[in-house]
C-alpha positions as CSV (number, residue, x, y, z in Angstrom):
1,M,0.4,28.4,11.1
2,S,-1.6,25.8,11.1
3,Y,-1.0,22.1,10.7
4,A,-3.1,21.4,7.6
5,A,-1.1,24.3,6.3
6,V,1.9,21.9,7.1
7,L,0.2,18.6,5.5
8,A,-0.7,20.9,2.3
9,A,3.3,21.8,1.9
10,A,4.5,18.0,1.9
11,F,1.7,17.1,-0.6
12,V,3.0,19.4,-2.7
13,L,5.9,17.1,-3.0
14,W,3.9,14.4,-3.8
15,P,3.8,14.1,-7.4
16,L,7.7,14.6,-7.0
17,M,7.9,11.3,-5.0
18,G,5.8,9.3,-7.4
19,I,8.8,10.4,-9.6
20,L,11.2,9.0,-7.8
21,G,9.9,5.9,-7.5
22,G,8.5,6.2,-4.3
23,Q,11.2,6.1,-2.1
24,G,10.9,9.8,-0.5
25,F,7.2,8.9,0.8
26,A,8.6,7.7,4.6
27,P,11.5,10.8,4.8
28,L,8.2,12.8,3.9
29,L,6.1,11.1,6.4
30,G,8.7,12.0,8.8
31,L,9.1,16.3,7.5
32,A,4.7,16.1,7.9
33,A,4.8,14.3,11.6
34,L,7.5,16.1,13.2
35,P,5.6,19.5,13.2
36,A,2.0,17.9,14.9
37,L,4.1,17.9,18.0
38,A,4.1,21.7,18.2
39,L,0.8,22.7,16.1
40,S,-1.3,20.0,16.6
41,R,-0.6,18.0,19.6
42,P,-1.6,14.1,19.1
43,K,-4.6,13.3,21.6
44,L,-3.1,10.5,24.2
45,P,-3.8,7.7,24.3
46,P,-4.1,6.2,21.0
47,A,-7.5,4.9,19.8
48,P,-7.5,1.1,19.6
49,Y,-7.0,0.3,16.4
50,A,-3.6,2.2,16.8
51,M,-2.6,0.3,19.8
52,L,-3.5,-3.0,18.1
53,A,-0.9,-2.2,15.2
54,I,1.9,-1.2,17.7
55,L,1.5,-4.4,19.1
56,F,2.0,-5.6,15.4
57,V,4.7,-4.0,14.9
58,F,6.5,-4.7,17.9
59,W,6.1,-8.1,17.1
60,A,7.3,-8.0,13.7
61,A,10.3,-5.8,15.0
62,L,10.6,-8.8,17.4
63,S,10.7,-11.2,15.2
64,E,13.4,-10.1,13.4
65,T,15.8,-11.6,16.5
66,W,15.4,-14.9,14.9
67,S,15.4,-13.8,11.1
68,P,17.7,-15.4,9.3
69,A,17.6,-12.3,7.4
70,S,19.0,-10.0,10.3
71,K,22.0,-8.5,9.6
72,G,22.2,-5.8,12.9
73,L,20.7,-2.4,13.4
74,V,23.0,-0.4,10.8
75,S,26.2,-1.5,8.6
76,G,29.2,0.8,7.8
77,N,30.9,4.0,8.9
78,L,29.4,7.6,8.2
79,L,33.3,8.6,7.4
80,H,33.4,5.6,4.7
81,G,30.2,7.3,3.1
82,D,28.7,2.9,3.3
83,F,26.6,4.0,6.3
84,A,23.2,2.5,6.1
85,V,20.5,1.3,8.5
86,K,20.3,-2.2,7.7
87,A,17.3,-3.5,10.3
88,A,13.9,-3.1,8.7
89,S,13.1,-3.2,12.1
90,L,13.9,0.0,12.7
91,R,12.4,1.3,9.7
92,I,9.0,0.2,10.5
93,V,9.2,1.0,14.1
94,L,9.9,5.5,12.7
95,V,7.1,4.9,10.0
96,T,4.6,3.6,12.4
97,L,5.8,6.6,14.8
98,F,5.6,8.8,12.4
99,G,2.0,7.4,11.0
100,L,0.7,8.0,14.7
101,L,2.4,11.5,14.9
102,A,1.1,12.6,11.4
103,V,-2.5,11.1,11.5
104,G,-3.1,12.2,15.2
105,G,-2.1,15.7,14.1
106,A,-4.9,16.1,11.7
107,M,-7.6,14.9,13.6
108,R,-6.8,17.5,15.5
109,I,-6.9,20.0,13.2
110,S,-10.3,22.4,13.3
111,G,-13.4,21.5,10.8
112,G,-13.7,24.6,8.2
113,T,-9.8,25.4,8.5
114,A,-8.5,23.5,5.8
115,Q,-10.3,24.8,2.5
116,R,-7.1,26.0,1.1
117,S,-4.9,23.2,2.2
118,S,-7.7,20.6,0.6
119,R,-7.3,22.3,-2.7
120,V,-3.4,22.4,-2.8
121,M,-3.7,18.9,-1.8
122,L,-6.4,17.6,-4.4
123,G,-4.1,19.7,-6.9
124,A,-0.9,17.6,-6.2
125,F,-2.7,14.6,-7.2
126,A,-3.9,16.0,-10.2
127,V,-0.8,16.8,-11.6
128,Q,0.4,13.7,-10.1
129,G,-2.6,11.8,-12.5
130,L,-1.1,13.8,-15.5
131,I,1.9,13.2,-15.1
132,V,1.2,9.3,-14.9
133,L,-0.9,10.0,-18.1
134,M,2.0,11.7,-19.7
135,S,4.6,9.1,-18.7
136,V,2.7,6.2,-20.2
137,F,2.5,7.7,-23.3
138,L,5.9,9.0,-23.6
139,S,7.6,6.2,-22.5
140,G,10.1,5.9,-24.8
141,P,11.8,8.9,-25.0
142,V,11.9,9.7,-21.5
143,L,13.1,6.7,-20.6
144,A,15.9,7.1,-23.0
145,A,16.7,10.7,-22.3
146,V,16.8,10.0,-18.0
147,Y,18.5,6.2,-18.1
148,G,20.2,6.2,-21.1
149,D,20.8,2.8,-23.1
150,D,21.7,1.2,-20.3
151,P,18.7,-2.3,-19.9
152,L,19.3,-2.3,-16.6
153,E,18.7,1.3,-15.8
154,V,15.8,1.3,-18.3
155,N,14.6,-0.9,-16.4
156,K,14.6,0.8,-12.8
157,G,13.2,3.6,-15.0
158,I,10.1,1.3,-15.9
159,Q,9.9,0.0,-12.3
160,N,9.5,3.8,-11.1
161,I,6.9,4.4,-13.5
162,G,4.9,1.7,-12.3
163,R,5.2,2.6,-8.4
164,N,4.5,5.9,-9.9
165,A,1.0,4.9,-10.7
166,N,0.3,2.3,-7.7
167,S,1.1,5.8,-5.5
168,F,-1.5,7.5,-7.7
169,A,-4.1,4.3,-7.4
170,L,-3.5,5.2,-3.6
171,V,-5.1,8.8,-4.1
172,L,-7.6,8.5,-7.2
173,P,-10.4,7.8,-4.4
174,L,-10.0,11.0,-3.3
175,L,-10.3,13.1,-6.7
176,A,-13.2,10.8,-7.9
177,A,-15.3,10.9,-4.7
178,Y,-14.3,14.6,-4.4
179,L,-15.8,15.0,-8.3
180,A,-18.3,12.5,-8.3
181,V,-20.6,13.9,-5.3
182,R,-20.5,18.2,-6.7
183,P,-24.3,19.0,-7.8
184,G,-24.4,18.1,-11.6
185,L,-24.0,15.2,-14.2
186,I,-21.3,16.4,-15.6
187,W,-19.1,16.2,-12.7
188,K,-19.9,12.3,-12.5
189,G,-19.0,12.1,-15.7
190,V,-16.1,13.1,-14.8
191,A,-15.1,11.3,-12.0
192,A,-16.0,8.2,-14.3
193,L,-13.5,9.6,-17.2
194,M,-11.0,10.1,-14.7
195,I,-11.3,6.4,-13.6
196,V,-11.4,5.2,-17.3
197,V,-8.6,6.7,-18.4
198,S,-6.3,5.6,-15.3
199,A,-7.4,1.6,-16.0
200,I,-6.0,2.4,-19.8
201,A,-3.1,4.2,-18.4
202,F,-1.9,1.6,-15.2
203,E,-2.7,-1.2,-18.3
204,R,0.3,0.5,-20.5
205,A,2.5,0.5,-17.1
206,D,1.6,-2.9,-16.7
207,S,0.4,-2.2,-12.9
208,Q,-1.9,-5.2,-12.6
209,A,-2.0,-4.4,-9.1
210,A,-3.0,-0.8,-9.5
211,L,-5.5,-2.1,-12.7
212,F,-6.8,-4.6,-10.1
213,G,-7.2,-1.5,-7.6
214,L,-8.9,0.4,-9.7
215,G,-11.9,-2.9,-9.3
216,F,-11.7,-3.2,-5.9
217,M,-11.8,0.8,-5.2
218,V,-15.2,0.4,-7.1
219,L,-16.7,-2.7,-5.5
220,A,-15.8,-1.4,-1.9
221,M,-17.4,1.7,-2.8
222,G,-20.6,0.1,-3.5
223,F,-20.7,-1.9,-0.8
224,V,-20.6,1.1,1.5
225,G,-23.1,2.7,-0.4
226,L,-25.3,-0.5,-0.4
227,F,-25.1,-0.8,3.5
228,P,-25.1,2.7,4.8
229,R,-24.8,1.9,8.5
230,M,-22.5,-1.4,8.9
231,G,-20.6,-0.6,5.5
232,F,-17.3,0.1,7.0
233,R,-17.5,-2.6,10.2
234,W,-18.1,-5.1,7.2
235,L,-15.4,-4.0,4.9
236,F,-12.8,-4.0,7.3
237,S,-13.6,-7.1,8.8
238,L,-13.6,-8.9,5.8
239,L,-10.3,-7.6,4.9
240,A,-9.3,-8.9,8.6
241,G,-10.9,-12.4,7.4
242,Y,-8.7,-12.1,4.4
243,I,-5.3,-12.5,6.8
244,A,-7.2,-15.0,8.4
245,I,-7.3,-17.2,6.3
246,A,-5.0,-16.7,3.5
247,P,-2.8,-19.8,3.7
248,V,-5.3,-21.8,3.7
249,A,-7.6,-19.6,1.1
250,F,-4.7,-19.5,-1.7
251,G,-3.4,-22.8,-0.8
252,L,-6.9,-24.8,-1.9
253,A,-7.2,-22.1,-4.8
254,I,-4.0,-23.5,-6.1
255,N,-4.5,-26.6,-5.9
256,A,-7.9,-26.6,-7.3
257,L,-6.4,-25.0,-10.4
258,E,-3.6,-27.4,-10.8
259,R,-6.6,-30.6,-10.4
260,A,-8.0,-28.8,-13.2
261,G,-4.9,-28.6,-15.3
262,I,-5.5,-24.7,-15.8
263,H,-1.7,-23.3,-15.9
264,L,-2.2,-19.4,-15.5
265,P,-0.3,-17.0,-18.1
266,G,3.1,-15.6,-17.2
267,S,3.4,-13.7,-13.7
268,F,0.2,-14.8,-12.2
269,Q,1.5,-19.0,-12.7
270,S,5.1,-18.0,-11.4
271,R,3.1,-15.8,-8.5
272,A,1.1,-18.6,-8.0
273,W,3.8,-21.1,-7.3
274,S,5.6,-18.5,-5.1
275,W,2.5,-18.2,-3.1
276,Q,2.7,-22.3,-2.8
277,V,6.7,-22.1,-1.5
278,V,5.7,-19.4,0.9
279,I,2.3,-21.5,2.0
280,G,4.8,-24.4,3.0
281,K,7.1,-22.1,5.1
282,S,3.9,-20.9,6.7
283,I,3.3,-24.6,8.0
284,E,6.8,-25.1,9.5
285,K,6.9,-22.6,11.8
286,P,2.7,-21.5,12.3
287,F,2.9,-19.3,15.2
288,T,6.1,-17.1,15.3
289,G,6.9,-17.8,12.0
290,H,10.9,-17.7,10.4
291,G,11.3,-14.0,11.5
292,L,11.0,-10.0,9.3
293,A,12.2,-10.2,6.2
294,A,13.3,-14.0,6.5
295,S,11.7,-14.7,2.9
296,K,15.0,-13.2,1.4
297,T,16.7,-15.7,2.6
298,W,14.5,-18.2,0.3
299,R,17.0,-19.3,-2.8
300,E,15.1,-22.4,-3.8
301,T,14.9,-21.8,-7.2
302,Y,12.8,-23.7,-10.6
303,G,15.8,-25.8,-11.4
304,D,14.3,-27.5,-7.9
305,H,10.7,-27.7,-9.0
306,P,11.1,-29.8,-12.4
307,D,7.6,-30.0,-12.8
308,W,7.0,-26.5,-13.1
309,L,9.7,-25.7,-14.7
310,R,9.0,-27.8,-17.9
311,H,6.4,-24.7,-17.9
312,L,8.8,-22.7,-18.7
313,P,12.1,-22.1,-21.1
314,D,15.2,-23.4,-19.6
315,F,17.3,-19.9,-18.7
316,W,14.4,-19.9,-15.4
317,A,16.0,-23.0,-14.2
318,Q,18.5,-20.6,-11.8
319,Y,15.4,-18.6,-10.6
320,P,14.4,-17.8,-7.6
321,V,10.9,-19.3,-7.1
322,V,10.2,-16.8,-4.5
323,P,11.8,-13.3,-5.5
324,G,12.9,-11.5,-2.5
325,H,9.0,-11.6,-1.1
326,P,6.2,-12.9,-1.7
327,H,4.1,-10.0,-3.1
328,N,1.4,-10.8,-0.7
329,M,1.3,-9.7,2.7
330,A,-1.3,-11.8,3.8
331,L,1.4,-14.9,2.8
332,Q,4.5,-12.4,4.2
333,I,2.8,-12.0,7.6
334,W,1.6,-16.0,8.1
335,A,5.7,-16.9,6.7
336,E,7.2,-13.8,8.7
337,T,5.1,-13.6,12.3
338,G,3.3,-16.5,12.3
339,M,-0.3,-16.8,13.9
340,V,0.5,-14.0,16.5
341,G,1.3,-11.5,13.5
342,A,-1.6,-12.4,11.5
343,I,-4.0,-11.8,14.4
344,L,-2.9,-8.8,15.5
345,A,-2.8,-7.5,11.9
346,G,-6.4,-8.6,11.5
347,L,-7.7,-7.4,15.1
348,S,-6.6,-3.8,14.4
349,L,-8.1,-3.9,11.0
350,V,-11.7,-4.8,12.9
351,A,-10.6,-2.2,15.6
352,L,-10.6,0.4,12.4
353,G,-13.2,-0.5,11.5
354,F,-15.6,-0.5,14.4
355,S,-13.8,3.5,15.4
356,L,-14.8,4.7,12.1
357,P,-18.6,6.4,12.2
358,R,-21.1,4.6,10.2
359,P,-20.9,6.2,6.2
360,N,-24.2,7.6,6.8
361,E,-22.9,9.8,9.1
362,M,-20.2,10.9,7.1
363,R,-20.0,13.6,3.7
364,S,-20.6,11.3,0.9
365,D,-17.1,12.5,-0.8
366,V,-15.5,11.2,2.8
367,R,-16.9,7.7,2.6
368,Y,-16.6,6.5,-0.5
369,A,-12.8,8.2,-0.2
370,I,-12.2,5.6,2.5
371,A,-14.2,3.1,0.8
372,G,-12.7,3.4,-2.5
373,M,-8.8,3.5,-0.6
374,A,-9.5,0.5,1.3
375,G,-10.0,-1.0,-1.7
376,V,-6.5,-0.2,-3.6
377,A,-4.9,-0.6,-0.7
378,A,-6.4,-3.8,-0.7
379,S,-5.3,-4.9,-4.3
380,L,-1.4,-3.3,-3.7
381,F,-1.6,-5.2,-0.1
382,S,-1.9,-8.8,-2.2
383,F,0.3,-8.3,-5.5
384,A,2.6,-5.8,-5.0
385,Y,4.9,-5.0,-1.7
386,S,6.7,-6.5,0.6
387,A,4.6,-6.2,3.8
388,W,7.8,-4.4,5.1
389,N,8.1,-1.7,2.4
390,E,8.5,1.3,4.7
391,A,8.1,3.6,1.7
392,F,4.2,1.9,0.8
393,W,3.2,2.1,3.7
394,A,4.6,6.0,4.6
395,S,2.4,6.5,1.3
396,L,-0.6,4.5,2.8
397,V,-0.5,6.8,5.8
398,L,-0.5,10.0,3.6
399,A,-2.9,8.7,1.4
400,A,-5.4,8.3,4.4
401,I,-4.2,11.9,6.1
402,G,-5.4,13.4,2.6
403,I,-8.9,12.0,3.6
404,I,-8.6,13.8,7.3
405,L,-7.7,16.6,5.6
406,L,-10.6,16.5,2.9
407,S,-12.7,16.0,5.4
408,K,-11.9,19.1,7.5
409,R,-12.8,20.8,4.5
410,E,-16.1,22.5,4.5
411,R,-18.7,21.7,1.9
412,A,-22.4,21.8,1.2
413,S,-24.6,19.1,2.9
414,L,-23.5,16.2,0.5
């Protein structure tokens, strides 16, 4: 058995993980990673970008020691059935380890040996796309059948539909790039239609992060097309710069909106107020941050901000301004791991951009898939998940492994 076949088997389960809201992506990455030790041993030492990522994860894990949210390594008792791993640091360390093993193993797959495996993977992604499309148009009866009449349970179902849309957005660049570079205008039309239909589905799923991700995907693909020699280096350096200046950039933008008297609609405005609080927290501890997951403990409410509350219904007075996490990873990295964490995260992205071959040295489908996935990830990074959401990072690593597997497939010169 080759490691490509193991990855294909893992990707068969990708649509199921999406249906379940993505919580199974981390275990799926672990199951895919362990066989790499026997079937396709990763090369050591890790690449520079991986070393910097490891340093970032180490620093983030270390920051849990001074975080007010720290609850120890584990809690509960196996015999009582309430055992749980409470330490976010352990979860992100494990996902990092599994990711390094799986990516290293995928890189060692011989070229031209992933024909069937890559077809299985692309088929699984297409199935997930159909599931997302069906779920948003049939959400009413599906939610009623699966979750019953309990509003809390129905809300969980709605969130799972949104998370499934997000995970499909991550792999959409692979499908779109694979189809768009096939000979003939009809395949380019199919790829364009897929993007348009996905946009409609994401809008109906109320996943603005996935919807913005489509726009970022197209822009990133176009950017790499315009700069075929330096595109990846500039693209990933821009993402690193975004992390570096996030508190200043968001602070200036929010202040400019306030001075202009512009009030954003709904969730966008609440997100902006949340970011204001998080930026203030970053200033309090600019070098080391408040510690991993500290934003969970920031419980000030809209009632503490009368100027904001007057724009909202009265019942919002008891709502926390920061709802568990900032929904912007760049700001969260600054607030919880400080300048040290932001520098390490940014440097790992710069190193990744310089480690990749030049875009014009890659097949067209591979280079556009990389660029498109970077664009989608940037959107989810900015609007959706906690910086320490291991399910998101596992899904991103698996999607990146999908690109590696695609690159191991032989195709006519593209």
